N, C-alpha and C positions, 0 to 999 in steps of 0.2 A: 359352696360352689353350685351354681345353676348350670346344668348340662343339658344339651339338646343333641339328639341322635336321629338322623334321617337318611342313612346310607342306602337303604333298600326299600322295603315295604312296611316298616314300622315307624310311626312317628312317636318319639318318646322324649320326655323331659323328666328331670330328676333334680332333687336337692340333696347334695351329699355333704356331710360334715366330717372334716378332718381326714377325708379320703377313706374312711372306714365304715361310716354309717350312712345308709340311704334313708333319709328322713321321708322321702317320697320317691316313687319310680313309676311314672304313668306311661303306659304303652298303648297306643292305638294301632291295632293290627289291620292289615289290608288283605288278609288271607282269603276271606269270602269274596272280595272284589275281584281278585286275580284267578280264583279257582276256575272260572268259566273259560279262561284262556290256557289253563294248564301250566302257567308260569307267570312270572312278574313282567308286566308290560311297563317299561320305563316311563313313558309319557303319562300313562294313567297313574302310576305311583307318584310322580311329581305333582300332578294336579291334586291328588288326595292329600299330600303333605301340605300344600298351600291351604287347603280347607281346614286341616286339623292342627297345624302347628301352634297357633295362638291359643285355642281352647285347651290343648294339652299342657302348654306352659302354665296357663292359669290354674288348671287342675293340680299340677305338681306343686305350685306355690301354696294353694289352699290346703292340699293334703299334708304339706310340711308345716302348716300353721305359720307361714311367714309371708312377707311381701318382698318386692324388689329392693326395698330399702334395707333389708336384712342380708342381702347377697353381697359377698366380698369379691367374687370373680365369676367369670362366665366361660364355659367351654362349649365348643361345637365340633362335631365330627368333620374332619378335613378329608378323609378318604382312607382307604379305597372304598369305592362304591359307585352307584349310578350318578352320573354328573348332575342331572337335573334334580334328582332327589337330594343329593348332598347340598346343592345350592340353597335349598329352602331352609333347612335347619341351620346351616353354617351362617347364612346371611342374617337369620333371625337372632342367633347368638351374638354375632358381631355387632348388630345394631343395638341390642340391649346394652352390651358392654360399652360401646362408644357413647351412647346416649347418657349413661350413668357414670362415665369416666372410671370404669373398672378394668382390671387386667382381663385380657382375652387370650384363650389358648385354643388354637386349632389342634385337634387331638387325633392321633392315628387310631383308626377303628380296631386294628388288630392288637395294638397295645392296650386298648380299652378292654378287649376280651380277656387278656391276661389279668388285668387289675380287678376283674370280677372276683378273683380269689382274695382280694383285700376286703371285700364287703361281707365276708363270712365271719361270724363271731369266733373269738378265740385269738390266739397269738398270730402275729403277722407271719406270712411266708418268710422262709430263710434263704439266704444266698450261700453258694451258687445254686440256682434252681434251673432245671431243664423244663422249658415251656413247650408243650405240645399245643399248637393252635390248629384246630381241626374244624373247618366250617364249610359253607357252601362254595366259597371261592379259594380257600387256602388249606393246605396241609403242610405245616412248617414245624421243624424242631429248632428251637432257639435257646442258646445258653444265656441266662440272665445272671450277671455277676453282681448287679446292684441296680438301683433305680436309674433308668436311662442308659444302662450298660448292657448291650445285647450283641450276640454273635449268632448269625443264622448258620446252622450246620447241615440242614437238609430241608428239602421242600418238594412239592409235586412237580413232575416234569410235564404233566398234561392235565387231566381232570383232577380236581380236588375231591376228597372223599365225599363231602356233602353234595357236590355236583353230580358225582357218579351215583349216589343214592337216589337223587331226584330223577335222573335220567332212566335208571333201571325201574323206578316206580312208574314212570310214564310208559316204559316198554311193557310193563306187566298190566297196564290198564288200571293202576291204582289211583285214588284221588289225590289231588294237590293239597299240601305239599307231599311229594313222593317219598322223601327220606323217612319221616315218621311212619308213613304207611307201610313201607318195606320192613321197618323194624317190628311193627305190630304183627305182620304176617310171619316173619321169621321167628319171633318169640312164641307165637301161638303154635307154630309147627314144632318147635323144640319142646314146648310144654306137653305136647301129646306123646313125646318119646318116640316119634317116628324116625325111621332111618332115612337119611337123605343122601346126597351125592356131593362131590367136591368140585369146586371151580379153582382155576390156577391162582398162584400167588406170584406177583412180580417183586422179587426180593432185591433186584439191582445190586448184586454183590459188590462190596468195596465202597458203598456209599450209604448215606442215610436219607437218600431221596425216595420219593414215592412215585408210583405210576398206577393208575386205575383204568386207563383207557382200554387196555387189553382185556381186563376183567369184565368191563362193560360189554365188549364184543363177545366174550365167551358166554355171558348171560344171554345175549341176543341169540346166539346159536343154540343154546339150551332150550330157549323158548320155541324157536323155529323147528326144533327136532320133534316136538310134540310128545316127548317122553316124560316131561316133568310138569307138575302143576305150579301155580303161582306161589304157594307157600314153600315148596321145595326150592325153587329158584331164589326166592327171597332169602331163605335160610342159608343156602350155599354162598350167595353173594355177601351177606353180612359177615359170615364166618371168615371169608377170605380177607375182607377189609380189616376186620378186627384183629385177625392173626398178624397181618403185616404191620399195622400201626402199633399194636401192643408189643410185638417182637422187637421192632426197631427202637421204640422208645425205651424199653427196659434195657436193651443192650447198650444204648448210648448213655443212659443214666449211670450204668455201672462203669463204663469207660471213663466218663468225665469226673466221677467222684462227686456227682451232684448230691445235695443233702435232701432235696425234695423234687418232686415232679409236679408242675402246675399245668392243669389241663384247661383249655379254653376254647370257646366257639360253640356253635349250635350243635355240632355232632357230638360234643361232650355230654349231651343229654342222653345219648344212646346207652341203654342199660347194659347191653352185652359188652360194649367197649369199656365201660366203667368197671365191670367185674374183672375183665382180663387185665386191665392196667393195674388194678389193685393186687391181683394175684401174682403177676409176673415181675413187677418193678421191685428192685432191691431196696428202695427207699420209700418213705411215705408219699402217697399220691393225694394231692388236693384237687377236688373237682367241685365247682360251685353248684348250688341247687339249680334245677332245670330252668327256673325263671330267670336266672342270671346268666345262663349259657347262651340263650338266644339274644338278638340285638336289643339293647336297652340303654338308656341314658345314664343310669347310675354308674356303669362301668367306665363310661367316658369321663364322668365327674371324678371318679377315683384316680384314674390315670392322670388327668389334668392337675389334680391337687398335688401329686408327687412331682410333676414337672414344675409346677409353680414354686414348690419348696426348693427346687434346684436353681431358682432364680430365672427361670425361663418364662417368656410370654411371646405371643405372636405379634408381628408387626401389622399395622392396619392395612397395608397394601398386600398382605399375603392372601391368597385365595385357595380354592380347592385344587387348583392345578399346580400349586407350589409343591415342593418335595414332600413325598409321602414315605420317605425312608424312616421307618420307626426307630432305627438305630442311631439316627442323627439328631442332635439337639435342635430344638426349635430356634428360629432366628429371633434376634431382638435382645 
């Protein structure tokens, strides 16, 4: 499977074998390009994808030691993501598949994040699994009963966890991307054994939904009060986010009788979240290595492989504006 990912500010291509092995996984990041703006500029990202997509595909094929003649199917991220950015990778993937008469699969970005767990050595994940998707744009709890069988049980009502991390990072004057910078400040504060303060938790009783907008506002008031330094605010913010996510995930895993918890998305790279999930969850927790948590094409290739085994493929007239419901089968 040749897979291409371009949903935001990474141009990535990968060659994945049997949905389990990433023979190559090339990622061209745009972090330095967008740092001057303090966030991703969609038009700039799209133009950079145009410049990078073909070289990245060539590099992925070379790194895998293969040519297009060795490829059996092609996948491209269908969404969600930035429309202009998605169009570049999706169109390139579809053109390669069409030109070589290969099956094409437009693949959901969030489903891809979950399938990063299939790219780790060892036994495959087991079902039913509770999937925690925690990224810049999403914080979802999804029951996965089998390949292509999902039930969304909770999600964010406003800001996603990653978005809140980035916004608080900007509020604190930390460098882009804000999320990892907040985590570094928080971890350094905790390592010193300093005593901090507490920010509120939005538990939303009776649901497994999340809300981080109020926490973000509380962090703003803490900064404006002048009572706390950047490390203290970062630590209090991170502890609040981690407490709520780990608490709700562990409780839902117990209620559902899930046999495993699969963690996915960029925020899954957060060290503190990893620790608390492993400590609190009543069942084994799988978390991919950090390089597979952030956006990459290998995860798209893994998800697409299992969809292809279900007999699915995308129609040629499907585009990025077609359904992005990851619980629905692909048309065709």
